[in-house]
N, CA, C and O of each residue as an XYZ file, in Angstrom:
344
protein
N      -0.414    -24.836     15.032
C      -0.849    -24.736     13.657
C      -1.594    -23.421     13.452
O      -2.372    -23.006     14.310
N      -1.357    -22.770     12.325
C      -1.959    -21.493     11.996
C      -3.395    -21.683     11.534
O      -3.669    -22.486     10.642
N      -4.309    -20.941     12.146
C      -5.719    -21.027     11.748
C      -5.963    -20.034     10.621
O      -5.658    -18.850     10.765
N      -6.500    -20.491      9.520
C      -6.792    -19.642      8.380
C      -8.285    -19.351      8.311
O      -9.103    -20.105      8.837
N      -8.627    -18.244      7.652
C     -10.041    -17.908      7.485
C     -10.763    -18.964      6.655
O     -11.899    -19.327      6.959
N     -10.119    -19.447      5.629
C     -10.672    -20.500      4.779
C      -9.669    -21.634      4.734
O      -8.490    -21.388      4.480
N     -10.085    -22.851      4.966
C      -9.137    -23.962      5.008
C      -8.441    -24.214      3.669
O      -7.336    -24.758      3.655
N      -9.049    -23.839      2.556
C      -8.441    -24.088      1.255
C      -7.559    -22.933      0.784
O      -7.035    -22.981     -0.329
N      -7.384    -21.902      1.602
C      -6.612    -20.724      1.208
C      -5.296    -20.677      1.988
O      -5.296    -20.735      3.217
N      -4.191    -20.575      1.279
C      -2.907    -20.466      1.968
C      -2.773    -19.069      2.563
O      -3.430    -18.130      2.114
N      -1.940    -18.941      3.551
C      -1.758    -17.661      4.223
C      -1.311    -16.579      3.244
O      -1.785    -15.445      3.321
N      -0.416    -16.910      2.335
C       0.110    -15.930      1.391
C      -0.945    -15.437      0.409
O      -0.757    -14.393     -0.217
N      -2.031    -16.152      0.263
C      -3.088    -15.751     -0.663
C      -4.098    -14.807     -0.025
O      -4.896    -14.186     -0.728
N      -4.072    -14.695      1.294
C      -5.053    -13.847      1.973
C      -4.766    -12.376      1.699
O      -3.613    -11.946      1.704
N      -5.825    -11.610      1.462
C      -5.691    -10.192      1.137
C      -5.033     -9.403      2.260
O      -4.213     -8.525      1.992
N      -5.378     -9.699      3.523
C      -4.822     -8.932      4.636
C      -3.351     -9.234      4.889
O      -2.678     -8.469      5.581
N      -2.844    -10.323      4.348
C      -1.411    -10.621      4.452
C      -0.673     -9.898      3.325
O       0.403     -9.338      3.533
N      -1.257     -9.919      2.149
C      -0.631     -9.257      1.004
C      -0.696     -7.744      1.099
O       0.176     -7.057      0.569
N      -1.728     -7.205      1.773
C      -1.865     -5.772      1.968
C      -2.181     -5.524      3.443
O      -3.347     -5.572      3.834
N      -1.166     -5.260      4.267
C      -1.381     -5.117      5.706
C      -2.270     -3.931      6.087
O      -2.783     -3.883      7.205
N      -2.459     -2.981      5.181
C      -3.332     -1.842      5.471
C      -4.773     -2.308      5.677
O      -5.526     -1.673      6.415
N      -5.162     -3.409      5.035
C      -6.523     -3.929      5.187
C      -6.824     -4.353      6.620
O      -7.992     -4.406      7.005
N      -5.815     -4.650      7.408
C      -6.010     -5.073      8.789
C      -6.199     -3.888      9.744
O      -6.544     -4.086     10.909
N      -5.979     -2.675      9.266
C      -6.113     -1.489     10.115
C      -7.569     -1.035     10.182
O      -8.289     -1.128      9.188
N      -8.011     -0.544     11.343
C      -9.393     -0.061     11.458
C      -9.711      1.066     10.471
O     -10.854      1.190     10.029
N      -8.732      1.876     10.126
C      -8.966      2.991      9.210
C      -9.313      2.522      7.799
O      -9.884      3.288      7.023
N      -8.982      1.289      7.457
C      -9.300      0.772      6.121
C     -10.805      0.736      5.901
O     -11.276      0.989      4.792
N     -11.563      0.424      6.946
C     -13.023      0.424      6.828
C     -13.545      1.834      6.588
O     -14.492      2.025      5.826
N     -12.932      2.823      7.235
C     -13.342      4.215      7.021
C     -13.070      4.638      5.582
O     -13.872      5.349      4.977
N     -11.935      4.199      5.034
C     -11.634      4.516      3.637
C     -12.673      3.911      2.704
O     -13.077      4.535      1.723
N     -13.097      2.704      3.012
C     -14.086      2.027      2.168
C     -15.443      2.712      2.225
O     -16.251      2.550      1.311
N     -15.708      3.476      3.281
C     -17.001      4.154      3.434
C     -17.054      5.515      2.735
O     -18.113      6.140      2.693
N     -15.938      5.978      2.190
C     -15.936      7.263      1.493
C     -16.758      7.169      0.218
O     -16.949      6.085     -0.333
N     -17.236      8.301     -0.239
C     -18.012      8.316     -1.478
C     -17.104      7.917     -2.645
O     -15.891      8.114     -2.584
N     -17.686      7.360     -3.697
C     -16.879      6.928     -4.845
C     -16.043      8.056     -5.467
O     -14.913      7.823     -5.897
N     -16.591      9.265     -5.514
C     -15.842     10.392     -6.092
C     -14.621     10.735     -5.247
O     -13.537     10.971     -5.781
N     -14.797     10.762     -3.935
C     -13.679     11.072     -3.034
C     -12.635      9.965     -3.108
O     -11.437     10.243     -3.159
N     -13.081      8.721     -3.113
C     -12.143      7.595     -3.211
C     -11.350      7.663     -4.509
O     -10.149      7.394     -4.517
N     -12.011      8.019     -5.604
C     -11.334      8.107     -6.897
C     -10.247      9.194     -6.870
O      -9.124      8.968     -7.322
N     -10.592     10.368     -6.337
C      -9.622     11.469     -6.250
C      -8.458     11.120     -5.331
O      -7.298     11.347     -5.673
N      -8.772     10.568     -4.166
C      -7.732     10.201     -3.201
C      -6.827      9.118     -3.771
O      -5.610      9.161     -3.588
N      -7.419      8.148     -4.461
C      -6.627      7.081     -5.075
C      -5.660      7.659     -6.106
O      -4.501      7.250     -6.170
N      -6.134      8.612     -6.912
C      -5.259      9.252     -7.895
C      -4.090      9.968     -7.240
O      -2.956      9.875     -7.711
N      -4.366     10.686     -6.151
C      -3.297     11.375     -5.420
C      -2.288     10.390     -4.841
O      -1.080     10.617     -4.909
N      -2.790      9.298     -4.272
C      -1.888      8.301     -3.684
C      -1.044      7.609     -4.747
O       0.125      7.310     -4.502
N      -1.609      7.351     -5.914
C      -0.817      6.741     -6.988
C       0.252      7.703     -7.493
O       1.356      7.277     -7.831
N      -0.069      9.012     -7.549
C       0.946     10.016     -7.902
C       2.054     10.032     -6.859
O       3.237     10.064     -7.200
N       1.666     10.008     -5.585
C       2.646      9.968     -4.496
C       3.522      8.730     -4.606
O       4.737      8.801     -4.421
N       2.900      7.598     -4.909
C       3.641      6.346     -5.058
C       4.673      6.455     -6.172
O       5.830      6.074     -5.992
N       4.256      6.974     -7.317
C       5.180      7.109     -8.447
C       6.326      8.061     -8.128
O       7.480      7.763     -8.435
N       6.019      9.212     -7.510
C       7.066     10.171     -7.147
C       8.039      9.567     -6.136
O       9.253      9.724     -6.267
N       7.508      8.882     -5.133
C       8.370      8.279     -4.112
C       9.230      7.166     -4.713
O      10.396      7.019     -4.346
N       8.666      6.389     -5.627
C       9.446      5.326     -6.274
C      10.584      5.913     -7.112
O      11.693      5.379     -7.130
N      10.297      7.014     -7.802
C      11.340      7.688     -8.590
C      12.460      8.182     -7.683
O      13.638      8.032     -8.004
N      12.087      8.772     -6.549
C      13.102      9.248     -5.596
C      13.900      8.084     -5.010
O      15.112      8.191     -4.823
N      13.225      6.982     -4.724
C      13.917      5.814     -4.187
C      14.940      5.291     -5.186
O      16.072      4.978     -4.819
N      14.539      5.197     -6.443
C      15.461      4.720     -7.477
C      16.652      5.652     -7.631
O      17.787      5.201     -7.787
N      16.388      6.962     -7.585
C      17.471      7.941     -7.708
C      18.433      7.841     -6.520
O      19.649      7.880     -6.704
N      17.898      7.712     -5.315
C      18.745      7.581     -4.130
C      19.579      6.302     -4.191
O      20.743      6.296     -3.792
N      18.987      5.231     -4.684
C      19.717      3.971     -4.791
C      20.880      4.105     -5.770
O      21.980      3.624     -5.500
N      20.636      4.757     -6.905
C      21.712      4.966     -7.899
C      22.841      5.824     -7.341
O      24.000      5.646     -7.714
N      22.503      6.762     -6.441
C      23.519      7.643     -5.860
C      24.100      7.079     -4.567
O      24.786      7.786     -3.828
N      23.820      5.787     -4.293
C      24.367      5.094     -3.121
C      23.925      5.727     -1.807
O      24.696      5.805     -0.850
N      22.681      6.174     -1.776
C      22.079      6.732     -0.562
C      21.016      5.751     -0.069
O      19.819      6.035     -0.091
N      21.494      4.584      0.378
C      20.586      3.487      0.725
C      19.555      3.854      1.798
O      18.390      3.488      1.642
N      19.919      4.559      2.884
C      18.893      4.877      3.886
C      17.737      5.705      3.318
O      16.578      5.461      3.651
N      18.044      6.671      2.471
C      16.986      7.479      1.866
C      16.203      6.669      0.837
O      15.000      6.871      0.673
N      16.873      5.761      0.148
C      16.174      4.903     -0.811
C      15.146      4.038     -0.086
O      14.030      3.858     -0.573
N      15.518      3.508      1.067
C      14.592      2.685      1.858
C      13.428      3.542      2.349
O      12.279      3.099      2.322
N      13.710      4.744      2.789
C      12.661      5.658      3.248
C      11.633      5.898      2.143
O      10.433      5.728      2.354
N      12.112      6.293      0.968
C      11.203      6.583     -0.138
C      10.493      5.323     -0.629
O       9.331      5.388     -1.030
N      11.169      4.193     -0.601
C      10.541      2.937     -1.009
C       9.390      2.590     -0.065
O       8.336      2.136     -0.512
N       9.585      2.801      1.229
C       8.519      2.550      2.201
C       7.306      3.428      1.948
O       6.169      2.963      2.030
N       7.545      4.693      1.641
C       6.436      5.595      1.317
C       5.704      5.102      0.078
O       4.474      5.098      0.040
N       6.448      4.691     -0.925
C       5.839      4.205     -2.167
C       4.987      2.963     -1.918
O       3.886      2.841     -2.454
N       5.494      2.056     -1.113
C       4.765      0.814     -0.844
C       3.462      1.103     -0.096
O       2.407      0.599     -0.480
N       3.524      1.902      0.960
C       2.309      2.176      1.727
C       1.310      3.008      0.938
O       0.104      2.787      1.054
N       1.782      3.965      0.135
C       0.855      4.724     -0.716
C       0.147      3.781     -1.680
O      -1.050      3.929     -1.926
N       0.881      2.810     -2.231
C       0.278      1.827     -3.124
C      -0.729      0.936     -2.405
O      -1.797      0.646     -2.944
N      -0.396      0.500     -1.194
C      -1.317     -0.327     -0.422
C      -2.618      0.429     -0.122
O      -3.708     -0.127     -0.256
N      -2.499      1.678      0.278
C      -3.691      2.467      0.590
C      -4.510      2.712     -0.676
O      -5.739      2.662     -0.643
N      -3.826      2.977     -1.793
C      -4.540      3.183     -3.065
C      -5.337      1.944     -3.443
O      -6.444      2.053     -3.969
N      -4.782      0.770     -3.179
C      -5.507     -0.477     -3.512
C      -6.739     -0.662     -2.628
O      -7.729     -1.251     -3.063
N      -6.687     -0.168     -1.398
C      -7.861     -0.245     -0.527
C      -8.998      0.601     -1.125
O     -10.172      0.274     -0.954
N      -8.652      1.665     -1.810
C      -9.639      2.584     -2.362
C     -10.225      2.140     -3.687
O     -11.103      2.820     -4.218
N      -9.769      1.012     -4.247
C     -10.296      0.529     -5.539
C     -11.765      0.256     -5.454
O     -12.374     -0.156     -6.441
């Protein structure tokens, strides 16, 4: 049986399952940055996420599935890291 942090919380509801970046030691370092730096970095990561998502969509339309997956992965991780910086 899977041990949960809180008995009333399903595994899918846990933050570290929904955002695997939270389980990395570097996530704590990101949380320790000053609010101004976190705000700037978050903005850059959201821009990166949007650009990568646009490229992924374009690659998918042009039937370039391997590149679409590559760009989609970048978009997802940039988004996960940006959420850590909230």
